[in-house]
N, C-alpha and C positions, 0 to 999 in steps of 0.2 A: 479364564486368564486374572492373575490376581491384580490386586488395584493395592493403593497406598493407605498403608496402615501407620494409625497416629501413634508414638511411641512418647511415653511419660518418664523422664530421666528422675535422678535422685538429681537434688541440691549439689552443684559443687561445694558450698559454704561448709557446708556439716563436715564432709569426706577433706577439706582443707587443713580442718582443725587437726584432725585424726592425722593428717600429712606431716603439718609441723611438728607434732609430739612425738611420732614413730621416731627421726633421728636420734630424738633425746633420750627416746629407752634404748635405743639401740647403744648409743654410747655410755649409757648405764650397765647396761651385762655388759660389753666390750671391757669396762674398769674394773666390773667385780669377776673377770674371768669367766665367761658364758660364753664363746664367740659362738654357739648354735644358736642361741635365744636371740644373740644381736646378730647372725645372718640373716636369721627368719625377718626380724624386725626390719631388716634393710632390703627383704625382698617385698615383704608386703607393704612398704612404701615405696617401692619402683611400681608396684602392681596396682597401688592408688593414682599415684601420678602420671601412671598412662592414663588412665581414665577420665581423666579430666577434657572438656570440649568446652569450649566457648561456639553459640553460636549468634549471629548476627541478626541485625531486623532484616526481612525480608530474606532469610538466608534459610536453608534447611538441612539436615545433617541424615542420608541415610545410613543405617544400619544394617551389617551384616556380621552374623556367627557360623564359622565353619561351613559358609555355602548357602544358609540360611538367610533369607530377607527376615528382619525380624521388625522393622519399623521407620519411620520417620522423624527427626524431632525436628517441628516449623513454630515452639515458641523459642523465642529468641533471651537468653542469658548465660549465666555459667553453671554448666550441668557438671554430674559424673556419671559415666555410664561402665558398662562391664570391660576393663580393659583388654581384654580379646576382640571386640567388636572391631570388625574393618568398617572406617566410617570413610564417609563419600559426602564433600559438600554439594550442593545443588541449589543456585543462586534462585530467588523466586520473583525478583524484581522486574520490571519489563523490559525488554531489551527491544531497540531497532535494528534489521538490517538494509541496506539502503543498496539493492541489487545497482549491478552495473547492468550498461545497456547491452542490451543483447539483441544480434539478426536474425530476424525471423519472416517468415511467409505470412500475409495476413492471410483472412479466409479466400479471398481472390484470387492472390500471389501476390500480391506485390512485396519486395523486401521492404521493411519497415525494421526501424531499431523502436525496442520500448525497454521500460527497465521500471521497478516497482520496489517502493516502502515499505514495510511492512514493521507493525507491532505487536511483538509476541511475549506470551509467559509462560513458564512452567506451573501446570497445576497436578500434576500427577506423577510427585517423584520416581513411583516406582517405574512405570511405564519408561521415563525417559531417563531411568540409568539403568535400565536392565531390556526393554522391547525393542532399543536400537543402539549401536554400538556408539554413537558419536554424535548426540541428538542437534547440539548447536552445526552440527555439518549436513545434517539431514534434514534442519528445517534449510538449509540454502540450496541444496539441493534440488528438495519440493517445491522450495519459491519458485526456482528458475523453469521447472517443469510445470509449474501452474501458470505460471507466465506466457511460455510457449503455447501453452495449448489454449491458451485465452486468445491470444494472438490468431492463431490458428482455427476459431471459430467465430470470431467476428472484423467484419472486414473497418479498413481505416477510418473510409468514409462513406459515402454512399455516392459518388457520384456514378460508380459504375455499378451499384448493385441497390438502386433507387429504392427498393421494397425492402432493405434493411431494417430491422427497428431499433437495432443497437447495431451502434457503431462505438472502435474507441476513440474516436475524436469529440465526436458530437454528445455519445450517451456516459459520460463521466461516472454521473453516482451509479446507474446500473453496472456498469465495469467493475465500479470498484467493489462494487455488492457482491458480483459475480466473483472477483476472483477472492474476495475474503471468505465465502462458503467452500467454493473449492481446495483453499488453502487450510480452513478448521477441519474438513474431512478428508485432508492427504496427512495429516500432522497430528489427528486424533491417536493414533495408535504409538505415540509418542506421547502424549500424554501434555501438551501443547496446543492453548486456545490462542489465537490470532484475534488482537483486541481490533488493531484497525490495517487495513490494507489500500493502498490507492497507486497509479499510475503514476511517478514522476518524471519520465521522459517518455517523449513519443513525438517521432519525426519518420519521414522516408530515408531509405538508406542514399548515401550520398551520391550511387551511381543513376538515382531518378528524381533526385530532390526536384532537381533543376527542370526536370519536364512536367512535373506535378505539381509546381510552382506556376508554371504556365498555364495550365490547366485551370487551376484554380483563379487564377487573374483574369483566365476568358470567361468563366465561367459569373466569375463577379461580374465584368461590364455588360454580359449579354443580359443578367439580371437587371442590370442598372439601367442599359436602354428600353428594355422591356418596360418600365415603371415609366420612363419618361416618355416613350409612344403613348400608352395608355393615358397617361396624364396629358398629353397632349393633342390628343383626339378628343378629351374631355372638353379640353379650353376650345378647340375650332367648335362642335358643336354647339355649347353654349356660347360662341362669341354669335353664329349664325341664328340659332334661335332668337336672342337678343334682335340684331337687327330684325329680324321678320316682327317681332311682337310689337316693338315699338315703331317700325312703319318708318326705320332711318331709310334706308333704300331697297329698292328692288332689285335681285342678282338673278341675271339667268341661270341654268346649267354651268353654261361655260366660264362664267366671271365666278361662280362658286368654287367651280373646281379650281379653277385660277388662285384664289382667294385661300383654299384648303391648303394648298402647293405652298402659298407662300408661307402662309401662319407653322405649315409643319416643318419647313425649313429653319424660320425665326427660331422656333418651340425646341426643336430637335439637334440643330448643329452644334457642332465641337465649340465654335468659336462665334463671336460678334457681330451680326451681320448688319452693311452698311447701308441704310432705309434711302429709298429712290420716290422721290415728290414729282408726280404727275402734277403738272401744271395745265394740261388740257382737259380735254370732255375724259368722262369713265371710258370710252371705248378709243380714246386714241393717247 
């Protein structure tokens, strides 16, 4: 497989002087009744004029002569090349691809919407020009394929697959690294390097978004309740130990159970409780 060849062209300013002088020479020949030399001068002037090329910063010029790749000019400036060269400009600037949201199924079959932003750049102009038909379209198609493949090997979250090490929602750094690595592998035949790739849009598909939101809310409520109960049990245990250690009051098992029940209701309830003051004895 061929790779990029650097081509060193002639300075265009040197040939520009010749191009300016040739019309004057041709006029001299015509005025002195030498049309053959005048015609040759005009022909040479046309060929020189065709050979001028300008290469801007972060641009390149791929040169082909009668179907044979001759090299690529990457230096910026004003140059002159063989007028029979077929020239193709390829930008070397970094480009952004803002992918449109794709509706795919994640690893466990949930329909989701996912999109990615990709920063890419042409590194090998020969591959970009000749190994693929249209390298910009190639980047777009392969990017969509990579995003679909990534969604297929990773679950959206670990609600249904608790053993998943990488999820689309929770493992953004690893997911982005996986996407960048796969894109570089897919786009390497086109001479393109991915500088950065990241997920820009991630959501459940509309038909299940409501149900998934309720599930997430229920999970959050259960987790909060669990933490509240654990804290309440610890506080009740501490209260009983303090009362016993300080010999404030002796409680039998029945009274301990009642006290525990009351404290748990107070600590775990959703609403504020109204205290009931016992003005009688402990047992009345």
